[in-house]
Structures are given as structure tokens and as C-alpha cells.
C-alpha positions, -999 to +999 in steps of 0.1 A: +000+000+000+028+025+006+039+021-029+003+029-043+003+060-022+037+072-034+027+065-071-005+084-067+014+115-056+037+113-085+022+142-104+051+144-129+043+111-145+005+112-154+008+076-171+021+060-138-008+076-119-033+063-144-019+028-143-017+029-105-054+039-103-063+010-127-044-016-105-058-001-072-093-005-087-086-041-094-074-048-060-104-030-044-129-048-066-113-082-055-111-071-019-149-063-020-157-100-027-150-109+008-146-075+027-143-092+063-112-112+052-098-081+035-101-057+064-064-053+067-063-042+031-089-015+038-072-004+069-040+001+051-059+021+026-070+044+053-036+045+070-018+055+039-046+082+031-054+067-004-089+081-003-073+116+003-051+111-027-081+103-048-099+134-035-069+154-045-069+141-080-105+148-083-100+183-070-073+191-095-098+193-124-093+228-137-107+234-171-108+198-186-115+162-174-087+139-183-085+101-183-068+102-149-099+120-135-123+095-151-104+067-137-104+081-103-142+084-104 
């Protein structure tokens, strides 16, 4: 999880951010199948402030919506 948080904060390389969001989405979808067993995964997401990073990406919409914003949604 710390790696995901670091990659989401990498604003220089948008392609890395986009790929990180896609991978994170796959992990979250798989974790939602059995949420009780994956409670550590969700706890690590909260501890590493992944939700805050997603909110920051969505808040960065200025004049146009990019693929990064669409993937974050």
C-alpha cells in the first residue's frame, strides 16, 4: 500500500498515476468480494490516505477532465 500512495502522489508522470489507479481499482474490486477477510487491506488504504489522494486528484480538475480524473471516479 505505501507504494500505491507514493505512485498516486507522483504528479510528474501522469501515465504512472493512471496505471496505479487502474491497478488499485482491480485490487479494490477483488477485496470487495470478501470484505471481512480483507479488512487489513482497507485499513492500510485508510492509514496511507489513499482516499485523500483520490480526492486530491478529483479536486485538480481545472478546465478539462482527463483520463486520470475519469479513472479516479
